[in-house]
N, CA, C and O atoms as a Maestro MAE file, in Angstrom:
{
 s_m_m2io_version
 :::
 2.0.0
}

f_m_ct {
 s_m_title
 :::
 protein
 m_atom[212] {
  # First column is atom index #
  i_m_mmod_type
  r_m_x_coord
  r_m_y_coord
  r_m_z_coord
  i_m_residue_number
  s_m_chain_name
  s_m_pdb_residue_name
  s_m_pdb_atom_name
  i_m_atomic_number
  :::
  1 25 11.253 0.289 -19.270 1 A "MET " " N  " 7
  2 3 9.908 0.534 -19.399 1 A "MET " " CA " 6
  3 2 8.891 0.957 -18.261 1 A "MET " " C  " 6
  4 15 8.931 0.316 -17.210 1 A "MET " " O  " 8
  5 25 7.908 2.078 -18.410 2 A "LEU " " N  " 7
  6 3 7.071 2.550 -17.279 2 A "LEU " " CA " 6
  7 2 5.897 2.391 -17.909 2 A "LEU " " C  " 6
  8 15 5.669 2.733 -19.069 2 A "LEU " " O  " 8
  9 25 5.006 1.780 -17.025 3 A "PHE " " N  " 7
  10 3 3.610 1.005 -17.637 3 A "PHE " " CA " 6
  11 2 2.607 1.023 -16.388 3 A "PHE " " C  " 6
  12 15 2.917 0.625 -15.265 3 A "PHE " " O  " 8
  13 25 1.514 1.479 -16.705 4 A "GLU " " N  " 7
  14 3 0.456 1.256 -15.749 4 A "GLU " " CA " 6
  15 2 -0.383 0.178 -15.905 4 A "GLU " " C  " 6
  16 15 -0.377 -0.291 -17.044 4 A "GLU " " O  " 8
  17 25 -1.214 -0.441 -14.979 5 A "ALA " " N  " 7
  18 3 -1.776 -1.634 -14.579 5 A "ALA " " CA " 6
  19 2 -2.375 -1.437 -14.037 5 A "ALA " " C  " 6
  20 15 -2.204 -0.273 -13.676 5 A "ALA " " O  " 8
  21 25 -3.878 -2.226 -13.217 6 A "ASP " " N  " 7
  22 3 -4.832 -1.493 -13.019 6 A "ASP " " CA " 6
  23 2 -3.996 -1.701 -10.761 6 A "ASP " " C  " 6
  24 15 -4.682 -1.171 -9.887 6 A "ASP " " O  " 8
  25 25 -2.863 -2.338 -10.392 7 A "GLN " " N  " 7
  26 3 -2.950 -1.634 -9.574 7 A "GLN " " CA " 6
  27 2 -1.755 -0.621 -9.143 7 A "GLN " " C  " 6
  28 15 -0.997 -0.678 -8.175 7 A "GLN " " O  " 8
  29 25 -1.848 0.312 -10.178 8 A "GLY " " N  " 7
  30 3 -0.951 1.161 -10.236 8 A "GLY " " CA " 6
  31 2 0.285 1.799 -11.387 8 A "GLY " " C  " 6
  32 15 0.463 1.428 -12.547 8 A "GLY " " O  " 8
  33 25 0.927 2.716 -10.729 9 A "LEU " " N  " 7
  34 3 2.025 2.910 -12.254 9 A "LEU " " CA " 6
  35 2 3.127 1.969 -11.509 9 A "LEU " " C  " 6
  36 15 3.088 1.813 -10.288 9 A "LEU " " O  " 8
  37 25 4.341 1.212 -12.521 10 A "PHE " " N  " 7
  38 3 5.711 0.309 -12.439 10 A "PHE " " CA " 6
  39 2 6.821 0.641 -12.890 10 A "PHE " " C  " 6
  40 15 6.582 0.290 -14.045 10 A "PHE " " O  " 8
  41 25 7.682 0.967 -12.933 11 A "LEU " " N  " 7
  42 3 8.817 -0.037 -13.642 11 A "LEU " " CA " 6
  43 2 9.510 -1.307 -13.766 11 A "LEU " " C  " 6
  44 15 9.786 -2.222 -12.991 11 A "LEU " " O  " 8
  45 25 9.777 -0.961 -15.490 12 A "ASN " " N  " 7
  46 3 10.478 -2.165 -15.095 12 A "ASN " " CA " 6
  47 2 11.961 -1.866 -15.712 12 A "ASN " " C  " 6
  48 15 11.967 -1.512 -16.891 12 A "ASN " " O  " 8
  49 25 13.124 -1.962 -15.095 13 A "VAL " " N  " 7
  50 3 13.903 -1.589 -15.415 13 A "VAL " " CA " 6
  51 2 14.684 -3.400 -15.674 13 A "VAL " " C  " 6
  52 15 14.802 -4.286 -14.828 13 A "VAL " " O  " 8
  53 25 15.230 -3.423 -17.647 14 A "THR " " N  " 7
  54 3 15.884 -4.345 -17.843 14 A "THR " " CA " 6
  55 2 17.211 -4.378 -17.964 14 A "THR " " C  " 6
  56 15 17.647 -5.528 -17.913 14 A "THR " " O  " 8
  57 25 18.029 -3.537 -18.108 15 A "GLN " " N  " 7
  58 3 19.442 -3.412 -17.907 15 A "GLN " " CA " 6
  59 2 19.765 -4.177 -16.643 15 A "GLN " " C  " 6
  60 15 18.761 -4.525 -16.022 15 A "GLN " " O  " 8
  61 25 20.695 -4.453 -16.219 16 A "SER " " N  " 7
  62 3 21.984 -4.888 -14.986 16 A "SER " " CA " 6
  63 2 21.260 -3.746 -13.875 16 A "SER " " C  " 6
  64 15 20.938 -3.972 -12.708 16 A "SER " " O  " 8
  65 25 21.167 -2.881 -14.389 17 A "VAL " " N  " 7
  66 3 21.746 -1.425 -13.301 17 A "VAL " " CA " 6
  67 2 21.338 0.177 -13.898 17 A "VAL " " C  " 6
  68 15 21.962 0.888 -14.686 17 A "VAL " " O  " 8
  69 25 20.334 0.364 -13.347 18 A "ALA " " N  " 7
  70 3 19.762 1.873 -14.067 18 A "ALA " " CA " 6
  71 2 19.793 2.813 -13.315 18 A "ALA " " C  " 6
  72 15 19.358 2.717 -12.167 18 A "ALA " " O  " 8
  73 25 20.229 3.746 -13.721 19 A "THR " " N  " 7
  74 3 20.132 5.267 -12.300 19 A "THR " " CA " 6
  75 2 19.169 6.365 -13.080 19 A "THR " " C  " 6
  76 15 19.106 6.970 -14.150 19 A "THR " " O  " 8
  77 25 18.363 6.194 -11.649 20 A "LEU " " N  " 7
  78 3 17.866 7.382 -11.597 20 A "LEU " " CA " 6
  79 2 18.494 8.834 -11.740 20 A "LEU " " C  " 6
  80 15 19.661 8.831 -11.347 20 A "LEU " " O  " 8
  81 25 18.051 10.098 -12.198 21 A "VAL " " N  " 7
  82 3 18.790 11.167 -12.100 21 A "VAL " " CA " 6
  83 2 17.705 12.710 -12.055 21 A "VAL " " C  " 6
  84 15 17.172 13.333 -12.974 21 A "VAL " " O  " 8
  85 25 17.705 12.907 -10.693 22 A "HIS " " N  " 7
  86 3 17.185 14.209 -10.503 22 A "HIS " " CA " 6
  87 2 17.539 15.552 -9.931 22 A "HIS " " C  " 6
  88 15 18.085 15.785 -8.852 22 A "HIS " " O  " 8
  89 25 17.307 16.025 -10.452 23 A "GLN " " N  " 7
  90 3 18.312 17.903 -10.283 23 A "GLN " " CA " 6
  91 2 18.411 17.846 -9.003 23 A "GLN " " C  " 6
  92 15 19.563 17.995 -8.594 23 A "GLN " " O  " 8
  93 25 17.347 17.628 -7.956 24 A "GLU " " N  " 7
  94 3 17.016 18.251 -6.431 24 A "GLU " " CA " 6
  95 2 17.253 17.209 -5.940 24 A "GLU " " C  " 6
  96 15 16.903 17.243 -4.761 24 A "GLU " " O  " 8
  97 25 17.865 15.834 -6.339 25 A "HIS " " N  " 7
  98 3 18.103 14.606 -5.333 25 A "HIS " " CA " 6
  99 2 19.938 14.253 -6.121 25 A "HIS " " C  " 6
  100 15 20.613 14.742 -7.026 25 A "HIS " " O  " 8
  101 25 20.062 13.340 -5.289 26 A "GLY " " N  " 7
  102 3 21.170 11.852 -5.658 26 A "GLY " " CA " 6
  103 2 20.869 11.850 -6.353 26 A "GLY " " C  " 6
  104 15 19.883 12.537 -6.620 26 A "GLY " " O  " 8
  105 25 21.633 10.858 -7.470 27 A "PRO " " N  " 7
  106 3 21.703 9.368 -8.392 27 A "PRO " " CA " 6
  107 2 21.004 8.259 -7.560 27 A "PRO " " C  " 6
  108 15 21.709 7.871 -6.628 27 A "PRO " " O  " 8
  109 25 19.926 7.717 -7.651 28 A "ILE " " N  " 7
  110 3 19.789 6.415 -7.399 28 A "ILE " " CA " 6
  111 2 19.791 5.439 -8.156 28 A "ILE " " C  " 6
  112 15 19.184 5.517 -9.224 28 A "ILE " " O  " 8
  113 25 20.527 4.182 -7.766 29 A "GLU " " N  " 7
  114 3 20.586 3.301 -8.636 29 A "GLU " " CA " 6
  115 2 19.725 1.972 -8.540 29 A "GLU " " C  " 6
  116 15 19.547 1.504 -7.415 29 A "GLU " " O  " 8
  117 25 19.278 1.448 -9.439 30 A "LEU " " N  " 7
  118 3 17.727 0.422 -9.897 30 A "LEU " " CA " 6
  119 2 18.833 -0.752 -9.899 30 A "LEU " " C  " 6
  120 15 19.924 -0.629 -10.456 30 A "LEU " " O  " 8
  121 25 18.356 -2.064 -9.111 31 A "GLN " " N  " 7
  122 3 18.713 -3.437 -10.276 31 A "GLN " " CA " 6
  123 2 17.773 -3.773 -11.230 31 A "GLN " " C  " 6
  124 15 16.787 -3.109 -11.552 31 A "GLN " " O  " 8
  125 25 18.066 -4.645 -11.585 32 A "ALA " " N  " 7
  126 3 16.936 -5.094 -12.966 32 A "ALA " " CA " 6
  127 2 16.167 -5.727 -12.335 32 A "ALA " " C  " 6
  128 15 16.658 -6.641 -11.671 32 A "ALA " " O  " 8
  129 25 14.527 -5.504 -12.263 33 A "GLY " " N  " 7
  130 3 13.417 -5.699 -11.420 33 A "GLY " " CA " 6
  131 2 12.332 -4.797 -12.320 33 A "GLY " " C  " 6
  132 15 12.453 -4.040 -13.282 33 A "GLY " " O  " 8
  133 25 11.115 -5.309 -11.442 34 A "TYR " " N  " 7
  134 3 9.985 -4.410 -11.377 34 A "TYR " " CA " 6
  135 2 9.930 -3.506 -10.015 34 A "TYR " " C  " 6
  136 15 10.299 -3.987 -8.943 34 A "TYR " " O  " 8
  137 25 9.408 -2.062 -10.135 35 A "TYR " " N  " 7
  138 3 9.179 -1.064 -9.390 35 A "TYR " " CA " 6
  139 2 7.963 -0.446 -8.722 35 A "TYR " " C  " 6
  140 15 7.940 0.747 -9.025 35 A "TYR " " O  " 8
  141 25 6.877 -0.790 -7.885 36 A "GLN " " N  " 7
  142 3 6.280 0.800 -7.754 36 A "GLN " " CA " 6
  143 2 6.698 1.608 -8.085 36 A "GLN " " C  " 6
  144 15 7.854 1.941 -8.347 36 A "GLN " " O  " 8
  145 25 5.642 2.117 -8.126 37 A "VAL " " N  " 7
  146 3 5.694 3.872 -8.535 37 A "VAL " " CA " 6
  147 2 5.511 4.666 -7.560 37 A "VAL " " C  " 6
  148 15 5.504 5.603 -8.358 37 A "VAL " " O  " 8
  149 25 5.373 5.112 -6.696 38 A "TRP " " N  " 7
  150 3 4.760 5.840 -5.720 38 A "TRP " " CA " 6
  151 2 4.851 7.589 -5.768 38 A "TRP " " C  " 6
  152 15 5.792 8.333 -5.492 38 A "TRP " " O  " 8
  153 25 3.863 7.800 -6.103 39 A "ARG " " N  " 7
  154 3 3.349 9.579 -6.880 39 A "ARG " " CA " 6
  155 2 3.375 10.558 -5.136 39 A "ARG " " C  " 6
  156 15 2.470 10.453 -4.307 39 A "ARG " " O  " 8
  157 25 4.369 11.253 -4.993 40 A "GLN " " N  " 7
  158 3 4.742 12.027 -4.357 40 A "GLN " " CA " 6
  159 2 3.170 13.242 -4.199 40 A "GLN " " C  " 6
  160 15 2.743 13.778 -5.222 40 A "GLN " " O  " 8
  161 25 2.378 13.556 -2.573 41 A "ARG " " N  " 7
  162 3 1.654 14.545 -2.713 41 A "ARG " " CA " 6
  163 2 2.133 15.289 -1.785 41 A "ARG " " C  " 6
  164 15 2.918 15.062 -0.864 41 A "ARG " " O  " 8
  165 25 1.313 16.637 -2.288 42 A "GLU " " N  " 7
  166 3 1.452 17.346 -1.156 42 A "GLU " " CA " 6
  167 2 -0.124 18.621 -0.906 42 A "GLU " " C  " 6
  168 15 -0.834 19.147 -1.762 42 A "GLU " " O  " 8
  169 25 -0.163 18.725 0.614 43 A "TYR " " N  " 7
  170 3 -1.327 18.961 0.722 43 A "TYR " " CA " 6
  171 2 -1.390 20.496 1.166 43 A "TYR " " C  " 6
  172 15 -0.405 21.161 1.487 43 A "TYR " " O  " 8
  173 25 -2.899 21.011 1.126 44 A "THR " " N  " 7
  174 3 -2.627 22.506 1.111 44 A "THR " " CA " 6
  175 2 -4.172 22.303 1.533 44 A "THR " " C  " 6
  176 15 -4.763 21.243 1.328 44 A "THR " " O  " 8
  177 25 -4.927 23.734 2.309 45 A "PRO " " N  " 7
  178 3 -6.169 23.206 2.988 45 A "PRO " " CA " 6
  179 2 -6.883 22.981 1.622 45 A "PRO " " C  " 6
  180 15 -7.818 22.193 1.484 45 A "PRO " " O  " 8
  181 25 -6.360 23.743 0.629 46 A "ALA " " N  " 7
  182 3 -7.868 24.265 -0.935 46 A "ALA " " CA " 6
  183 2 -7.448 22.560 -1.233 46 A "ALA " " C  " 6
  184 15 -8.515 21.953 -1.330 46 A "ALA " " O  " 8
  185 25 -6.500 21.795 -1.372 47 A "GLU " " N  " 7
  186 3 -6.279 20.662 -2.055 47 A "GLU " " CA " 6
  187 2 -5.216 19.567 -1.509 47 A "GLU " " C  " 6
  188 15 -4.453 19.757 -0.562 47 A "GLU " " O  " 8
  189 25 -5.311 18.340 -2.315 48 A "ILE " " N  " 7
  190 3 -4.572 17.356 -2.361 48 A "ILE " " CA " 6
  191 2 -3.700 17.077 -3.521 48 A "ILE " " C  " 6
  192 15 -4.224 16.065 -3.988 48 A "ILE " " O  " 8
  193 25 -2.378 17.450 -4.493 49 A "ARG " " N  " 7
  194 3 -2.252 17.698 -5.288 49 A "ARG " " CA " 6
  195 2 -1.068 16.642 -5.989 49 A "ARG " " C  " 6
  196 15 -0.375 16.344 -5.016 49 A "ARG " " O  " 8
  197 25 -0.725 16.214 -6.715 50 A "VAL " " N  " 7
  198 3 -0.082 15.600 -7.264 50 A "VAL " " CA " 6
  199 2 1.422 16.196 -7.255 50 A "VAL " " C  " 6
  200 15 1.354 17.371 -7.613 50 A "VAL " " O  " 8
  201 25 2.640 15.849 -7.000 51 A "VAL " " N  " 7
  202 3 3.546 16.664 -7.044 51 A "VAL " " CA " 6
  203 2 4.226 16.564 -8.521 51 A "VAL " " C  " 6
  204 15 4.518 15.477 -9.020 51 A "VAL " " O  " 8
  205 25 4.386 17.470 -8.990 52 A "ARG " " N  " 7
  206 3 5.085 16.626 -10.857 52 A "ARG " " CA " 6
  207 2 6.410 17.460 -10.881 52 A "ARG " " C  " 6
  208 15 6.476 18.686 -10.787 52 A "ARG " " O  " 8
  209 25 7.154 16.835 -10.982 53 A "ASP " " N  " 7
  210 3 8.846 17.951 -11.638 53 A "ASP " " CA " 6
  211 2 9.063 17.995 -11.898 53 A "ASP " " C  " 6
  212 15 9.963 18.831 -11.815 53 A "ASP " " O  " 8
  :::
 }
 m_bond[211] {
  # First column is bond index #
  i_m_from
  i_m_to
  i_m_order
  :::
  1 1 2 1
  2 2 3 1
  3 3 4 2
  4 3 5 1
  5 5 6 1
  6 6 7 1
  7 7 8 2
  8 7 9 1
  9 9 10 1
  10 10 11 1
  11 11 12 2
  12 11 13 1
  13 13 14 1
  14 14 15 1
  15 15 16 2
  16 15 17 1
  17 17 18 1
  18 18 19 1
  19 19 20 2
  20 19 21 1
  21 21 22 1
  22 22 23 1
  23 23 24 2
  24 23 25 1
  25 25 26 1
  26 26 27 1
  27 27 28 2
  28 27 29 1
  29 29 30 1
  30 30 31 1
  31 31 32 2
  32 31 33 1
  33 33 34 1
  34 34 35 1
  35 35 36 2
  36 35 37 1
  37 37 38 1
  38 38 39 1
  39 39 40 2
  40 39 41 1
  41 41 42 1
  42 42 43 1
  43 43 44 2
  44 43 45 1
  45 45 46 1
  46 46 47 1
  47 47 48 2
  48 47 49 1
  49 49 50 1
  50 50 51 1
  51 51 52 2
  52 51 53 1
  53 53 54 1
  54 54 55 1
  55 55 56 2
  56 55 57 1
  57 57 58 1
  58 58 59 1
  59 59 60 2
  60 59 61 1
  61 61 62 1
  62 62 63 1
  63 63 64 2
  64 63 65 1
  65 65 66 1
  66 66 67 1
  67 67 68 2
  68 67 69 1
  69 69 70 1
  70 70 71 1
  71 71 72 2
  72 71 73 1
  73 73 74 1
  74 74 75 1
  75 75 76 2
  76 75 77 1
  77 77 78 1
  78 78 79 1
  79 79 80 2
  80 79 81 1
  81 81 82 1
  82 82 83 1
  83 83 84 2
  84 83 85 1
  85 85 86 1
  86 86 87 1
  87 87 88 2
  88 87 89 1
  89 89 90 1
  90 90 91 1
  91 91 92 2
  92 91 93 1
  93 93 94 1
  94 94 95 1
  95 95 96 2
  96 95 97 1
  97 97 98 1
  98 98 99 1
  99 99 100 2
  100 99 101 1
  101 101 102 1
  102 102 103 1
  103 103 104 2
  104 103 105 1
  105 105 106 1
  106 106 107 1
  107 107 108 2
  108 107 109 1
  109 109 110 1
  110 110 111 1
  111 111 112 2
  112 111 113 1
  113 113 114 1
  114 114 115 1
  115 115 116 2
  116 115 117 1
  117 117 118 1
  118 118 119 1
  119 119 120 2
  120 119 121 1
  121 121 122 1
  122 122 123 1
  123 123 124 2
  124 123 125 1
  125 125 126 1
  126 126 127 1
  127 127 128 2
  128 127 129 1
  129 129 130 1
  130 130 131 1
  131 131 132 2
  132 131 133 1
  133 133 134 1
  134 134 135 1
  135 135 136 2
  136 135 137 1
  137 137 138 1
  138 138 139 1
  139 139 140 2
  140 139 141 1
  141 141 142 1
  142 142 143 1
  143 143 144 2
  144 143 145 1
  145 145 146 1
  146 146 147 1
  147 147 148 2
  148 147 149 1
  149 149 150 1
  150 150 151 1
  151 151 152 2
  152 151 153 1
  153 153 154 1
  154 154 155 1
  155 155 156 2
  156 155 157 1
  157 157 158 1
  158 158 159 1
  159 159 160 2
  160 159 161 1
  161 161 162 1
  162 162 163 1
  163 163 164 2
  164 163 165 1
  165 165 166 1
  166 166 167 1
  167 167 168 2
  168 167 169 1
  169 169 170 1
  170 170 171 1
  171 171 172 2
  172 171 173 1
  173 173 174 1
  174 174 175 1
  175 175 176 2
  176 175 177 1
  177 177 178 1
  178 178 179 1
  179 179 180 2
  180 179 181 1
  181 181 182 1
  182 182 183 1
  183 183 184 2
  184 183 185 1
  185 185 186 1
  186 186 187 1
  187 187 188 2
  188 187 189 1
  189 189 190 1
  190 190 191 1
  191 191 192 2
  192 191 193 1
  193 193 194 1
  194 194 195 1
  195 195 196 2
  196 195 197 1
  197 197 198 1
  198 198 199 1
  199 199 200 2
  200 199 201 1
  201 201 202 1
  202 202 203 1
  203 203 204 2
  204 203 205 1
  205 205 206 1
  206 206 207 1
  207 207 208 2
  208 207 209 1
  209 209 210 1
  210 210 211 1
  211 211 212 2
  :::
 }
}
C-alpha cells in the first residue's frame, strides 16, 4: 500500500516479502514493513524536476 503523510510518501509492505520490478534495474525484494519513498530528481540549468519512469 502506497500512501502520503505529512512527512512524505511511504510504502507499507503487508506480505512477508514483496518484489519491486523496474525495466531499467534488477528486482528488489522488500521485507514486510514501512518504507519511505524517495523520489529521484534531475538537475538542468533551467530547473530541478522529479524523474518519472
